[in-house]
C-alpha positions as a Python dict, from the first residue, in 0.01 Angstrom:
ca = {
    (1, 'X'): (0, 0, 0),
    (2, 'X'): (-331, -124, -133),
    (3, 'X'): (-651, 38, -23),
    (4, 'X'): (-765, -286, 142),
    (5, 'X'): (-448, -291, 354),
    (6, 'X'): (-506, 74, 446),
    (7, 'X'): (-859, -2, 570),
    (8, 'X'): (-740, -314, 751),
    (9, 'X'): (-492, -98, 942),
    (10, 'X'): (-755, 168, 1011),
    (11, 'X'): (-993, -98, 1147),
    (12, 'X'): (-716, -253, 1357),
    (13, 'X'): (-624, 85, 1507),
    (14, 'X'): (-964, 253, 1555),
    (15, 'X'): (-1207, -39, 1543),
    (16, 'X'): (-1424, -113, 1245),
    (17, 'X'): (-1716, 122, 1317),
    (18, 'X'): (-1516, 417, 1450),
    (19, 'X'): (-1248, 406, 1178),
    (20, 'X'): (-1496, 497, 905),
    (21, 'X'): (-1648, 777, 1112),
    (22, 'X'): (-1303, 912, 1197),
    (23, 'X'): (-1197, 894, 833),
    (24, 'X'): (-1501, 1101, 729),
    (25, 'X'): (-1482, 1361, 1005),
    (26, 'X'): (-1122, 1421, 1118),
    (27, 'X'): (-940, 1689, 916),
    (28, 'X'): (-564, 1633, 885),
    (29, 'X'): (-338, 1930, 814),
    (30, 'X'): (-76, 1705, 654),
    (31, 'X'): (-337, 1614, 391),
    (32, 'X'): (-399, 1976, 299),
    (33, 'X'): (-681, 2021, 546),
    (34, 'X'): (-875, 1724, 413),
    (35, 'X'): (-1019, 1417, 575),
    (36, 'X'): (-896, 1067, 495),
    (37, 'X'): (-1201, 1006, 277),
    (38, 'X'): (-1151, 1333, 87),
    (39, 'X'): (-779, 1271, 34),
    (40, 'X'): (-837, 919, -98),
    (41, 'X'): (-1118, 1043, -324),
    (42, 'X'): (-883, 1313, -457),
    (43, 'X'): (-634, 1045, -558),
    (44, 'X'): (-381, 1058, -274),
    (45, 'X'): (-205, 727, -229),
    (46, 'X'): (-318, 507, 57),
    (47, 'X'): (43, 497, 179),
    (48, 'X'): (64, 877, 204),
    (49, 'X'): (-273, 896, 379),
    (50, 'X'): (-172, 623, 625),
    (51, 'X'): (149, 810, 708),
    (52, 'X'): (-58, 1121, 780),
    (53, 'X'): (-288, 920, 1008),
    (54, 'X'): (20, 789, 1191),
    (55, 'X'): (143, 1145, 1246),
    (56, 'X'): (-174, 1259, 1419),
    (57, 'X'): (-263, 947, 1618),
    (58, 'X'): (-79, 710, 1846),
    (59, 'X'): (-64, 416, 1604),
    (60, 'X'): (70, 85, 1730),
    (61, 'X'): (421, 49, 1582),
    (62, 'X'): (321, -294, 1447),
    (63, 'X'): (70, -118, 1219),
    (64, 'X'): (291, 164, 1094),
}
């Protein structure tokens, strides 16, 4: 998954403004206790990060 697709899915699920805030603030255990932004900055794949987001939120099946 490309990073642009990841952010498109985040915006579709959370809304454009809230998705970026959520990605900066919400710590996900499946990402080693990091936020989305931290995990991506550390080199985690967008696909792995998206899967972690799907585990902790009620993502529309069309987006997962």
